N, CA and C of each residue as an Amber inpcrd file, in Angstrom:
protein
   693
-106.4730000  46.7920000-167.1440000-106.2730000  46.0430000-165.8990000
-104.8230000  45.5490000-165.8010000-104.2810000  45.0430000-166.9130000
-102.9030000  44.5450000-166.9210000-101.9220000  45.6820000-166.6920000
-102.2500000  46.8620000-167.2810000-101.3630000  48.0170000-167.0820000
-101.3540000  48.4400000-165.6270000-102.5160000  48.4270000-164.9780000
-102.5770000  48.7970000-163.5630000-101.8210000  47.7920000-162.7100000
-101.9550000  46.4900000-163.0630000-101.2190000  45.4790000-162.3080000
 -99.7080000  45.6480000-162.4670000 -99.2750000  45.9410000-163.7170000
 -97.8440000  46.1530000-163.9490000 -97.3300000  47.3830000-163.2150000
 -98.1080000  48.4440000-163.1990000 -97.6970000  49.6440000-162.4730000
 -97.6020000  49.3850000-160.9760000 -98.5180000  48.5600000-160.4370000
 -98.4550000  48.2250000-159.0160000 -97.2210000  47.4140000-158.6860000
 -96.8550000  46.4580000-159.5620000 -95.6320000  45.6720000-159.3270000
 -94.3990000  46.5510000-159.3880000 -94.3790000  47.5240000-160.3430000
 -93.2340000  48.4270000-160.4630000 -93.1000000  49.3040000-159.2130000
 -94.2170000  49.7920000-158.6840000 -94.1740000  50.6050000-157.4670000
 -93.6680000  49.7990000-156.2810000 -94.1070000  48.5220000-156.1930000
 -93.6630000  47.6740000-155.0960000 -92.1660000  47.4130000-155.1880000
 -91.6510000  47.1700000-156.4160000 -90.2180000  46.9310000-156.5830000
 -89.4060000  48.1670000-156.2150000 -89.8830000  49.3630000-156.6050000
 -89.1800000  50.5910000-156.2630000 -89.1620000  50.8200000-154.7510000
 -90.2640000  50.4930000-154.0960000 -90.3370000  50.6680000-152.6430000
 -89.3540000  49.7250000-151.9460000 -89.3080000  48.4650000-152.4070000
 -88.3740000  47.5050000-151.8070000 -86.9330000  47.9210000-152.0460000
 -86.6490000  48.4220000-153.2680000 -85.2830000  48.8730000-153.5630000
 -84.9000000  50.0510000-152.6840000 -85.8370000  50.9720000-152.4510000
 -85.5390000  52.1100000-151.5800000 -85.2690000  51.6770000-150.1500000
 -86.0460000  50.7050000-149.6470000 -85.8200000  50.2110000-148.2990000
 -84.4700000  49.5240000-148.1870000 -84.1020000  48.7230000-149.1880000
 -82.8030000  48.0550000-149.1670000 -81.6630000  49.0590000-149.2230000
 -81.8320000  50.1340000-150.0200000 -80.7840000  51.1650000-150.0890000
 -80.5860000  51.8530000-148.7630000 -81.6940000  52.1650000-148.0570000
 -81.5730000  52.8180000-146.7520000 -80.9300000  51.8970000-145.7320000
 -81.2810000  50.5920000-145.7800000 -80.6820000  49.6540000-144.8340000
 -79.1850000  49.5100000-145.0890000 -78.7890000  49.4230000-146.3590000
 -77.3650000  49.2900000-146.6730000 -76.6040000  50.5550000-146.3100000
 -77.2300000  51.7400000-146.5090000 -76.5650000  52.9910000-146.1390000
 -76.3990000  53.1020000-144.6300000 -77.4170000  52.6200000-143.8800000
 -77.3040000  52.6780000-142.4230000 -76.2910000  51.6800000-141.9030000
 -76.1180000  50.5700000-142.6400000 -75.1790000  49.5540000-142.1760000
 -73.7320000  49.9300000-142.4180000 -73.4770000  50.8990000-143.3240000
 -72.1110000  51.2900000-143.5980000 -71.5150000  52.0030000-142.3890000
 -70.2620000  51.7280000-142.0480000 -69.6420000  52.3940000-140.9030000
 -69.3680000  53.8560000-141.2030000 -69.4120000  54.6850000-140.1630000
 -69.1440000  56.1070000-140.3130000 -67.6550000  56.3190000-140.5620000
 -67.3230000  57.2380000-141.4660000 -65.8970000  57.4720000-141.7370000
 -65.2150000  58.0550000-140.5100000 -63.9390000  57.7590000-140.3250000
 -63.2240000  58.2860000-139.1580000 -63.0920000  59.8090000-139.2350000
 -63.0740000  60.4440000-138.0630000 -62.9400000  61.8960000-138.0040000
 -61.5460000  62.3080000-138.4570000 -61.4860000  63.3970000-139.2060000
 -60.2310000  63.8880000-139.7490000 -59.7570000  65.0970000-138.9340000
 -58.4350000  65.2060000-138.7830000 -57.8640000  66.3810000-138.1290000
 -58.1820000  67.6260000-138.9580000 -58.4060000  68.7290000-138.2750000
 -58.7970000  69.9560000-138.9670000 -58.2640000  71.1500000-138.2080000
 -58.0350000  72.2240000-138.9580000 -57.6720000  73.5110000-138.3800000
 -58.4090000  74.5950000-139.1550000 -58.7990000  75.6610000-138.4520000
 -59.6530000  76.6760000-139.0700000 -59.3860000  78.0220000-138.4100000
 -59.3650000  79.0630000-139.2250000 -59.2160000  80.4390000-138.7520000
 -60.3970000  81.2430000-139.2630000 -61.0690000  81.9630000-138.3760000
 -62.2490000  82.7130000-138.7780000 -62.3050000  84.0340000-138.0140000
 -63.1100000  84.9480000-138.5360000 -63.2910000  86.2770000-137.9440000
 -64.5930000  86.2880000-137.1580000 -64.5030000  86.5470000-135.8650000
 -65.6650000  86.5800000-134.9790000 -66.0860000  88.0340000-134.7630000
 -67.2360000  88.4530000-135.3070000 -67.6380000  89.8630000-135.1790000
 -67.9360000  90.2370000-133.7270000 -67.9430000  91.5420000-133.4940000
 -68.2440000  92.0430000-132.1500000 -69.7040000  91.7690000-131.8060000
 -69.9200000  91.3130000-130.5670000 -71.2750000  91.0330000-130.1080000
 -71.9020000  89.7870000-130.7020000 -71.0950000  88.8770000-131.2810000
 -71.6280000  87.6900000-131.9240000 -71.0860000  86.4210000-131.2680000
 -71.7710000  85.3100000-131.5560000 -71.3710000  83.9950000-131.0670000
 -71.4150000  83.0120000-132.2270000 -70.3220000  82.2860000-132.4430000
 -70.2310000  81.3270000-133.5320000 -70.0300000  79.9240000-132.9560000
 -70.7760000  78.9520000-133.5080000 -70.6840000  77.5610000-133.0610000
 -70.3500000  76.6610000-134.2490000 -69.5670000  75.6320000-133.9760000
 -69.1610000  74.6550000-134.9820000 -69.4680000  73.2540000-134.4450000
 -69.7950000  72.3470000-135.3750000 -70.1080000  70.9680000-135.0180000
 -69.0840000  70.0400000-135.6670000 -68.5290000  69.1340000-134.8660000
 -67.5200000  68.1990000-135.3380000 -67.8880000  66.8020000-134.8910000
 -67.9360000  65.8710000-135.8520000 -68.2690000  64.4870000-135.5360000
 -67.0330000  63.7830000-134.9890000 -67.2520000  62.8910000-134.0410000
 -66.1770000  62.1060000-133.4390000 -66.6730000  60.6840000-133.2100000
 -65.7570000  59.7350000-133.3540000 -66.0790000  58.3400000-133.0920000
 -65.9600000  58.0270000-131.6060000 -66.6080000  56.9720000-131.1930000
 -66.5660000  56.5880000-129.7890000 -65.2700000  55.9090000-129.4020000
 -64.9370000  56.0050000-128.1180000 -63.7580000  55.3540000-127.5320000
 -62.4520000  55.7910000-128.1790000 -62.3990000  57.0460000-128.5860000
 -61.1700000  57.6190000-129.1200000 -60.7320000  58.7830000-128.2480000
 -59.8940000  59.6340000-128.8040000 -59.4510000  60.8320000-128.0970000
 -59.5270000  62.0200000-129.0500000 -59.8430000  63.1740000-128.5020000
 -59.9520000  64.4010000-129.2770000 -59.2190000  65.5180000-128.5340000
 -58.3160000  66.1750000-129.2300000 -57.5490000  67.2730000-128.6590000
 -57.9730000  68.5720000-129.3410000 -58.3220000  69.5620000-128.5330000
 -58.8140000  70.8510000-129.0170000 -57.8830000  71.9410000-128.5170000
 -57.4400000  72.7850000-129.4270000 -56.6110000  73.9260000-129.0550000
 -57.0670000  75.1370000-129.8450000 -57.2010000  76.2810000-129.1660000
 -57.6370000  77.5160000-129.8170000 -56.7790000  78.6770000-129.3330000
 -56.7100000  79.7130000-130.1770000 -55.9640000  80.9240000-129.8680000
 -56.6640000  82.1100000-130.5100000 -56.6620000  83.2210000-129.8000000
 -57.1410000  84.4830000-130.3630000 -55.9160000  85.2140000-130.8870000
 -55.8080000  85.3440000-132.1990000 -54.6060000  85.8980000-132.8120000
 -54.8020000  87.3260000-133.3000000 -55.9730000  87.9000000-133.0990000
 -56.2030000  89.2730000-133.5200000 -57.3950000  89.8670000-132.8070000
 -57.3530000  91.1970000-132.6000000 -58.4560000  91.8880000-131.9380000
 -58.0400000  92.4610000-130.6030000 -58.7570000  93.4920000-130.1640000
 -58.4360000  94.1470000-128.9010000 -58.6750000  93.2040000-127.7270000
 -57.7020000  93.1230000-126.8320000 -57.8220000  92.2770000-125.6590000
 -57.3720000  90.8490000-125.8830000 -57.4480000  90.3670000-127.1190000
 -57.0630000  88.9790000-127.4440000 -57.7370000  87.9800000-126.5030000
 -59.0570000  88.1080000-126.3180000 -59.7790000  87.2090000-125.4220000
 -61.1240000  86.8560000-126.0370000 -61.6460000  85.6930000-125.6340000
 -62.9150000  85.1930000-126.1310000 -63.4440000  84.1630000-125.1420000
 -64.7550000  83.9470000-125.1360000 -65.3740000  82.8910000-124.3340000
 -65.4600000  81.6130000-125.1720000 -65.1880000  80.4660000-124.5280000
 -65.1930000  79.1860000-125.2360000 -65.9860000  78.1640000-124.4360000
 -66.7570000  77.3480000-125.1570000 -67.5210000  76.2740000-124.5280000
 -67.5530000  75.0650000-125.4580000 -67.6540000  73.8840000-124.8480000
 -67.6820000  72.6240000-125.5880000 -68.7610000  71.7330000-124.9940000
 -69.6580000  71.2280000-125.8470000 -70.7300000  70.3400000-125.4250000
 -70.5770000  68.9840000-126.1010000 -70.8830000  67.9380000-125.3610000
 -70.8120000  66.5790000-125.8860000 -72.0510000  66.2860000-126.7320000
 -72.0480000  65.1860000-127.4890000 -73.2420000  64.8320000-128.2720000
 -74.4950000  64.6420000-127.4250000 -74.3420000  64.3230000-126.1520000
 -75.4950000  64.1860000-125.2500000 -75.8290000  65.4880000-124.5370000
 -75.3490000  66.6400000-125.0760000 -75.6570000  67.9900000-124.5640000
 -75.1310000  68.2160000-123.1520000 -74.0160000  67.5890000-122.8000000
 -73.3550000  67.8220000-121.5160000 -72.2460000  68.8600000-121.7190000
 -72.2520000  69.9070000-120.8960000 -71.2530000  70.9590000-121.0020000
 -69.9330000  70.4540000-120.4140000 -68.9460000  70.2490000-121.2750000
 -67.6560000  69.7160000-120.8440000 -66.6760000  70.8160000-120.4730000
 -66.6570000  71.9000000-121.2330000 -65.7050000  72.9940000-121.0210000
 -66.4690000  74.3110000-121.1150000 -66.1760000  75.2080000-120.2010000
 -66.8030000  76.5320000-120.2110000 -65.7770000  77.5370000-119.6740000
 -65.1870000  78.3200000-120.5740000 -64.1310000  79.2650000-120.2140000
 -64.5380000  80.6830000-120.6110000 -64.0750000  81.6520000-119.8070000
 -64.4240000  83.0500000-120.0140000 -63.1670000  83.8930000-120.1970000
 -63.2230000  84.7720000-121.1920000 -62.1960000  85.7820000-121.4400000
 -60.8060000  85.1630000-121.4670000 -60.6160000  84.1650000-122.3170000
 -59.3180000  83.4970000-122.4650000 -58.7350000  83.8350000-123.8300000
 -57.4030000  83.9530000-123.8820000 -56.7220000  84.1970000-125.1490000
 -56.3330000  82.8960000-125.8430000 -56.1950000  81.8010000-125.0990000
 -55.8720000  80.5090000-125.6940000 -56.2640000  79.4110000-124.7200000
 -56.2690000  78.1930000-125.2320000 -56.6120000  77.0450000-124.3960000
 -56.3760000  75.7450000-125.1570000 -56.0830000  74.6940000-124.4010000
 -55.8660000  73.3650000-124.9810000 -56.5180000  72.3340000-124.0760000
 -57.3360000  71.4580000-124.6670000 -58.0880000  70.4720000-123.8940000
 -58.0770000  69.1420000-124.6400000 -58.1080000  68.0570000-123.8610000
 -58.1300000  66.7050000-124.4080000 -59.3470000  65.9690000-123.8520000
 -60.1310000  65.4040000-124.7500000 -61.3140000  64.6240000-124.3700000
 -61.0150000  63.1560000-124.6480000 -61.0100000  62.3380000-123.5780000
 -60.6830000  60.9200000-123.7260000 -61.3660000  60.1190000-122.6160000
 -62.1570000  59.1150000-122.9390000 -62.5390000  58.6920000-124.2850000
 -63.6700000  59.5590000-124.8380000 -63.7730000  59.6230000-126.1450000
 -64.7960000  60.4350000-126.7780000 -66.1130000  59.6710000-126.8730000
 -67.1790000  60.4380000-126.9730000 -68.5190000  59.8860000-127.1730000
 -68.8910000  60.0260000-128.6440000 -69.4060000  58.9720000-129.2310000
 -69.7450000  59.0130000-130.6440000 -70.8600000  59.9970000-130.9270000
 -70.6440000  60.8660000-131.9060000 -71.6510000  61.8590000-132.2640000
 -71.0240000  63.2010000-132.5910000 -71.8400000  64.2470000-132.6000000
 -71.4110000  65.5920000-132.9710000 -71.1300000  66.4170000-131.7140000
 -69.8980000  66.9000000-131.6190000 -69.5150000  67.8150000-130.5440000
 -69.7740000  69.2560000-130.9940000 -70.1650000  70.0890000-130.0610000
 -70.5070000  71.4890000-130.3510000 -69.4590000  72.3980000-129.7200000
 -68.7460000  73.1580000-130.5710000 -67.7340000  74.1110000-130.1180000
 -68.2650000  75.5200000-130.3730000 -68.2690000  76.3460000-129.3380000
 -68.8040000  77.7000000-129.4570000 -67.7680000  78.7160000-128.9960000
 -67.6410000  79.7940000-129.7660000 -66.7830000  80.9250000-129.4350000
 -67.6830000  82.1560000-129.3050000 -67.6220000  82.8000000-128.1390000
 -68.5590000  83.8750000-127.8030000 -67.7970000  85.1910000-127.6620000
 -68.2560000  86.2030000-128.3940000 -67.6780000  87.5480000-128.3290000
 -68.7560000  88.5860000-128.0220000 -69.8220000  88.1470000-127.3400000
 -70.9200000  89.0670000-127.0490000 -70.5420000  90.1120000-126.0010000
 -69.5090000  89.8500000-125.2010000 -69.1050000  90.8280000-124.1940000
 -68.4100000  92.0350000-124.8230000 -67.9640000  91.9250000-126.0690000
 -67.2960000  93.0260000-126.7580000 -68.2690000  93.6500000-127.7530000
 -68.4970000  94.9350000-127.6310000 -69.4410000  95.6380000-128.4990000
 -68.7630000  96.3670000-129.6500000 -67.4390000  96.4140000-129.6480000
 -66.7180000  97.1810000-130.6730000 -65.7220000  96.3080000-131.4240000
 -64.9110000  95.5480000-130.6900000 -63.7660000  94.8560000-131.2890000
 -64.1670000  93.4720000-131.7950000 -63.7710000  93.1750000-133.0390000
 -63.9170000  91.8350000-133.5740000 -62.6430000  91.0400000-133.3000000
 -62.7610000  89.7050000-133.3050000 -61.6420000  88.8430000-132.9430000
 -61.3310000  87.8750000-134.0880000 -60.0520000  87.6330000-134.2800000
 -59.5750000  86.6330000-135.2420000 -59.1660000  85.4000000-134.4430000
 -59.8740000  84.2920000-134.6420000 -59.7220000  83.0920000-133.8110000
 -59.2110000  81.9340000-134.6750000 -58.2500000  81.2120000-134.1300000
 -57.7180000  79.9980000-134.7510000 -57.9570000  78.8240000-133.8160000
 -58.4610000  77.6980000-134.3560000 -58.5910000  76.4930000-133.5360000
 -58.2300000  75.2760000-134.3740000 -57.7990000  74.2370000-133.6570000
 -57.3160000  73.0090000-134.2860000 -57.8950000  71.8120000-133.5490000
 -58.2790000  70.7830000-134.3140000 -58.8300000  69.5470000-133.7700000
 -57.9640000  68.3770000-134.2210000 -57.5460000  67.5560000-133.2650000
 -56.7180000  66.3880000-133.5490000 -57.4110000  65.1670000-132.9490000
 -57.6350000  64.1570000-133.7850000 -58.3430000  62.9460000-133.3640000
 -57.3900000  61.7580000-133.3710000 -57.6360000  60.8500000-132.4570000
 -56.8780000  59.6010000-132.3780000 -57.8920000  58.4910000-132.1410000
 -58.2090000  57.7630000-133.2000000 -59.2280000  56.7190000-133.1260000
 -58.5720000  55.3550000-133.0920000 -59.0210000  54.4660000-132.2120000
 -58.4350000  53.1220000-132.1750000 -58.6830000  52.3400000-133.4450000
 -59.7580000  52.6780000-134.1830000 -60.0370000  51.9610000-135.4230000
 -58.9720000  52.2480000-136.4680000 -58.4460000  53.4960000-136.4630000
 -57.3960000  53.8240000-137.4140000 -56.1390000  53.0140000-137.1290000
 -55.8050000  52.8360000-135.8390000 -54.6330000  52.0390000-135.5000000
 -54.8040000  50.5890000-135.9240000 -56.0210000  50.0520000-135.7910000
 -56.2620000  48.6830000-136.2120000 -56.1000000  48.5440000-137.7190000
 -56.5670000  49.5520000-138.4870000 -56.4190000  49.4900000-139.9380000
 -54.9590000  49.5520000-140.3400000 -54.1570000  50.3410000-139.6050000
 -52.7430000  50.4340000-139.9280000 -52.0350000  49.1190000-139.6510000
 -52.4710000  48.4090000-138.6030000 -51.7840000  47.1800000-138.2100000
 -52.2960000  45.9520000-138.9550000 -53.3650000  46.0990000-139.7640000
 -53.9060000  44.9310000-140.4530000 -52.9490000  44.3730000-141.4930000
 -52.0660000  45.2260000-142.0200000 -51.1460000  44.7180000-143.0460000
 -50.1740000  43.6870000-142.4880000 -49.9610000  43.7140000-141.1510000
 -49.0270000  42.7670000-140.5540000 -49.5610000  41.3390000-140.5640000
 -50.9010000  41.1720000-140.5970000 -51.4730000  39.8280000-140.5960000
 -51.3300000  39.1440000-141.9470000 -51.1020000  39.9320000-143.0030000
 -51.0310000  39.3540000-144.3410000 -49.6660000  38.7350000-144.6140000
 -48.6210000  39.3290000-144.0720000 -47.2540000  38.8650000-144.3600000
 -46.9790000  37.5360000-143.6650000 -46.2300000  36.6970000-144.3310000
 -45.8100000  35.4220000-143.7770000 -44.4640000  35.5930000-143.0790000
 -44.2310000  34.8960000-141.9610000 -42.9410000  35.0290000-141.2720000
 -41.7570000  34.6630000-142.1520000 -41.9380000  33.6970000-143.0940000
 -40.8190000  33.2970000-143.9390000 -40.4290000  34.3690000-144.9420000
 -41.3090000  35.3170000-145.2060000 -41.0400000  36.3340000-146.2090000
 -40.3870000  37.5790000-145.6380000 -40.0940000  37.5940000-144.3610000
 -39.5720000  38.8000000-143.7320000 -38.0620000  38.9080000-143.8280000
 -37.3730000  37.8440000-144.3270000 -35.9250000  37.8770000-144.5190000
 -35.2020000  38.2600000-143.2330000 -35.5360000  37.5450000-142.1820000
 -34.8770000  37.6930000-140.8870000 -35.0400000  39.0860000-140.2770000
 -36.0290000  39.8420000-140.7170000 -36.3140000  41.1600000-140.1360000
 -37.6070000  41.0450000-139.3410000 -37.5570000  41.4350000-138.1170000
 -38.7300000  41.3190000-137.2560000 -39.7800000  42.3460000-137.6660000
 -40.9780000  41.8490000-137.8880000 -42.0480000  42.7350000-138.3090000
 -42.4500000  43.7130000-137.1970000 -42.2100000  43.2930000-135.9370000
 -42.5370000  44.1930000-134.8390000 -41.6730000  45.4450000-134.8560000
 -40.4000000  45.2830000-135.2150000 -39.5090000  46.4430000-135.2830000
 -39.9310000  47.4100000-136.3800000 -40.3220000  46.8680000-137.5240000
 -40.7830000  47.7340000-138.6150000 -42.0540000  48.4600000-138.2120000
 -42.9560000  47.7290000-137.5920000 -44.2110000  48.3410000-137.1780000
 -43.9760000  49.4200000-136.1290000 -43.0910000  49.1820000-135.2050000
 -42.7810000  50.1810000-134.1850000 -42.1420000  51.4180000-134.8020000
 -41.2540000  51.2180000-135.7790000 -40.6180000  52.3610000-136.4400000
 -41.6320000  53.1950000-137.2070000 -42.5600000  52.5330000-137.8930000
 -43.5830000  53.2580000-138.6480000 -44.4960000  54.0380000-137.7110000
 -44.8990000  53.4280000-136.6050000 -45.7670000  54.1240000-135.6580000
 -45.0540000  55.3070000-135.0220000 -43.7660000  55.1450000-134.7070000
 -43.0120000  56.2710000-134.1390000 -42.8860000  57.4170000-135.1390000
 -42.6050000  57.0760000-136.4020000 -42.5010000  58.1040000-137.4310000
 -43.8380000  58.8080000-137.6350000 -44.9250000  58.0500000-137.6230000
 -46.2570000  58.6260000-137.8090000 -46.5890000  59.6060000-136.6800000
 -46.3090000  59.2080000-135.4410000 -46.6090000  60.0910000-134.3100000
 -45.7560000  61.3490000-134.3430000 -44.4890000  61.2180000-134.7390000
 -43.6210000  62.3900000-134.8040000 -44.0340000  63.3380000-135.9200000
 -44.4510000  62.7850000-137.0600000 -44.9200000  63.6330000-138.1450000
 -46.1930000  64.3800000-137.7580000 -47.1160000  63.6870000-137.0930000
 -48.3350000  64.3600000-136.6490000 -48.0200000  65.4490000-135.6340000
 -47.0820000  65.1840000-134.7460000 -46.7080000  66.1920000-133.7590000
 -46.0280000  67.3830000-134.4200000 -45.1970000  67.1280000-135.4330000
 -44.5350000  68.2370000-136.1290000 -45.5450000  69.1000000-136.8810000
 -46.5430000  68.4660000-137.5000000 -47.5900000  69.2390000-138.1760000
 -48.3500000  70.0990000-137.1780000 -48.6460000  69.5280000-136.0200000
 -49.3430000  70.2980000-134.9900000 -48.5040000  71.4760000-134.5120000
 -47.2180000  71.2560000-134.2840000 -46.3550000  72.3370000-133.8220000
 -46.2070000  73.4250000-134.8760000 -46.1410000  73.0640000-136.1500000
 -46.0630000  74.0720000-137.2010000 -47.3280000  74.9220000-137.2490000
 -48.4780000  74.2810000-137.0680000 -49.7250000  75.0550000-137.0480000
 -49.7610000  76.0150000-135.8620000 -49.2930000  75.5540000-134.6980000
 -49.2660000  76.4240000-133.5280000 -48.2840000  77.5760000-133.7200000
 -47.1250000  77.2890000-134.3260000 -46.1580000  78.3590000-134.5650000
 -46.7140000  79.3980000-135.5410000 -47.4630000  78.9450000-136.5450000
 -48.0930000  79.8970000-137.4510000 -49.1090000  80.7650000-136.7270000
 -49.8530000  80.1600000-135.8000000 -50.8290000  80.9370000-135.0380000
 -50.1350000  81.9510000-134.1290000 -49.0480000  81.5250000-133.4600000
 -48.2990000  82.4610000-132.6260000 -47.7160000  83.6010000-133.4600000
 -47.2080000  83.2780000-134.6340000 -46.6310000  84.3140000-135.4880000
 -47.6950000  85.3080000-135.9300000 -48.8680000  84.8010000-136.2940000
 -49.9490000  85.7010000-136.7120000 -50.3890000  86.6000000-135.5590000
 -50.4830000  86.0340000-134.3450000 -50.8810000  86.8570000-133.2080000
 -49.8400000  87.9260000-132.8900000 -48.5590000  87.5570000-132.9180000
 -47.5010000  88.5340000-132.6540000 -47.4650000  89.6210000-133.7220000
 -47.6710000  89.2290000-134.9870000 -47.6630000  90.2190000-136.0590000
 -48.8300000  91.2020000-135.9110000 -50.0120000  90.6870000-135.5840000
 -51.1560000  91.5800000-135.3790000 -50.9320000  92.5150000-134.2000000
 -50.3010000  91.9910000-133.1360000 -50.0210000  92.8290000-131.9770000
 -49.0030000  93.9150000-132.3180000 -47.9730000  93.5730000-133.0820000
 -46.9780000  94.5630000-133.4760000 -47.5700000  95.6360000-134.3870000
 -48.4250000  95.2190000-135.3120000 -49.0610000  96.2060000-136.1820000
 -49.9780000  97.1370000-135.3900000 -50.6800000  96.5850000-134.4080000
 -51.5280000  97.4300000-133.5600000 -50.6870000  98.4100000-132.7500000
 -49.5710000  97.9310000-132.1830000 -48.6920000  98.8400000-131.4310000
 -48.0840000  99.9070000-132.3350000 -47.7330000  99.5280000-133.5720000
 -47.1720000 100.5040000-134.5040000 -48.1750000 101.6000000-134.8310000
 -49.4200000 101.2250000-135.0430000 -50.4400000 102.2420000-135.3300000
 -50.6640000 103.1620000-134.1330000 -50.6060000 102.5990000-132.9200000
 -50.7550000 103.4440000-131.7310000 -49.5880000 104.3960000-131.5810000
 -48.3610000 103.9000000-131.8240000 -47.1800000 104.7610000-131.7210000
 -47.2460000 105.8890000-132.7480000 -47.6410000 105.5640000-133.9690000
 -47.7530000 106.5980000-134.9980000 -48.8170000 107.6340000-134.6460000
 -49.9330000 107.1800000-134.1010000 -51.0050000 108.1130000-133.7460000
 -50.5720000 109.0760000-132.6500000 -49.9990000 108.5390000-131.5680000
 -49.6040000 109.4140000-130.4700000 -48.3940000 110.2610000-130.8310000
 -47.5480000 109.7930000-131.7240000 -46.4460000 110.6340000-132.2010000
 -46.9870000 111.8270000-132.9780000 -48.0000000 111.5820000-133.8130000
 -48.6180000 112.6940000-134.5440000 -49.2980000 113.6700000-133.5910000
 -49.9370000 113.1490000-132.5400000 -50.5780000 114.0410000-131.5550000
 -49.5300000 114.8810000-130.8270000 -48.4430000 114.2310000-130.4040000
 -47.3900000 114.9800000-129.6980000 -46.7510000 116.0290000-130.6040000
 -46.5500000 115.7040000-131.8800000 -45.9760000 116.6750000-132.8060000
 -46.9180000 117.8510000-133.0030000 -48.2130000 117.5830000-133.0960000
 -49.1900000 118.6670000-133.2500000 -49.2050000 119.5740000-132.0220000
 -49.1680000 118.9570000-130.8310000 -49.1530000 119.7590000-129.6010000
 -47.8680000 120.5830000-129.5170000 -46.7410000 119.9790000-129.9140000
 -45.4690000 120.6990000-129.8820000 -45.4870000 121.9040000-130.8190000
 -46.0120000 121.7430000-132.0120000 -46.1040000 122.8610000-132.9470000
 -47.0440000 123.9500000-132.4330000 -48.1560000 123.5320000-131.8100000
 -49.0910000 124.5040000-131.2700000 -48.4780000 125.2980000-130.1290000
 -47.7550000 124.6140000-129.2360000 -47.0980000 125.3060000-128.1230000
 -46.0150000 126.2470000-128.6410000 -45.2600000 125.8320000-129.6360000
 -44.2260000 126.6960000-130.2070000 -44.8530000 127.9520000-130.8200000
 -45.9460000 127.8030000-131.5270000 -46.6220000 128.9620000-132.1190000
 -47.1320000 129.9120000-131.0350000 -47.7030000 129.3580000-129.9680000
 -48.1960000 130.2120000-128.8890000 -47.0550000 130.9420000-128.1890000
 -45.9420000 130.2710000-127.9800000 -44.7920000 130.9280000-127.3470000
 -44.2640000 132.0810000-128.1970000 -44.1430000 131.8530000-129.4850000
 -43.6750000 132.9390000-130.3680000 -44.6550000 134.0950000-130.3700000
 -45.9250000 133.7760000-130.3710000 -46.9350000 134.8390000-130.3740000
 -46.9020000 135.6350000-129.0700000 -46.7650000 134.9320000-127.9450000
 -46.7280000 135.6290000-126.6630000 -45.4750000 136.4920000-126.5390000
 -44.3050000 135.9860000-126.9840000 -43.0860000 136.7940000-126.9320000
 -43.1810000 138.0090000-127.8470000 -43.7640000 137.8440000-128.9850000
 -43.9200000 138.9620000-129.9040000 -44.8550000 140.0150000-129.3430000
 -45.9050000 139.5590000-128.6540000 -46.8600000 140.5180000-128.0820000
 -46.2530000 141.2970000-126.9240000 -45.2590000 140.7520000-126.2390000
 -44.6340000 141.4640000-125.1240000 -43.8060000 142.6550000-125.6040000
 -43.2400000 142.5600000-126.7760000 -42.3720000 143.6210000-127.2790000
 -43.1010000 144.5930000-128.2060000 -44.3440000 144.4670000-128.3930000
 -45.0860000 145.4080000-129.2200000 -45.3970000 146.6770000-128.4150000
 -45.2530000 147.8240000-129.0490000 -45.5660000 149.1100000-128.4120000
 -46.9930000 149.4860000-128.7460000 -47.8310000 149.4360000-127.7340000
 -49.2550000 149.6730000-127.9290000 -49.6570000 151.1210000-127.6110000
 -48.6630000 151.9780000-127.2820000 -49.0070000 153.3750000-126.9960000
 -49.3790000 154.1010000-128.2870000 -50.3070000 155.0450000-128.1390000
 -50.7220000 155.8160000-129.2970000 -49.7470000 156.9790000-129.5200000
 -49.4950000 157.2610000-130.7420000 -48.5860000 158.3760000-131.1160000
 -49.4360000 159.4930000-131.7030000 -49.3610000 160.6950000-131.0560000
 -50.1510000 161.8340000-131.5100000 -49.2880000 162.7040000-132.4280000
 -49.8060000 163.0490000-133.5400000 -49.0940000 163.9240000-134.4760000
 -49.8610000 165.1990000-134.7270000
């Protein structure tokens, strides 16, 4: 009887601990969304979707490019966490969109290549987030410093310089990623053109050799004496 009572108390304690763990996990704030960039291969006749979490009352910038494949085009769509279709584009090679303010939850990004039955596409896309909570965390250090400890340097000027440097660095990273995508697309296009030039050059050379052989054969046949000689 005592063992059963002890086992019942242990089960009750474990149940309470599990409930407290779930409550504490739910009470923790969601981590801020991180900037991301991704390049993937979209097969012919397929559709690929990605989910990205975003915080509320922020901004999200989406940019995509088709850097490889015949036609350099793809269908793109974006749905909000409440299943509202925000963007729906057809047969585009690139696009850039800004969502502001964002809705908290998972956004759905889809790239559709079902209209192409032969050619696969190489797609690059980038996500840039700007959350007001991140700005508040950056500015919290200013509340800790005392005015007497600033040595006659205005804290507002330092804060403005840091924010300007941060925005310029983020913009430079974004531009470098875009330049890499443009370079990859141009390189793929040049390689495709080179293969086409080589193929048609080989075809023209083959036709030229065939025509030359036929001309020599026809000229030779004109000068042949086909009369029979009786002896």
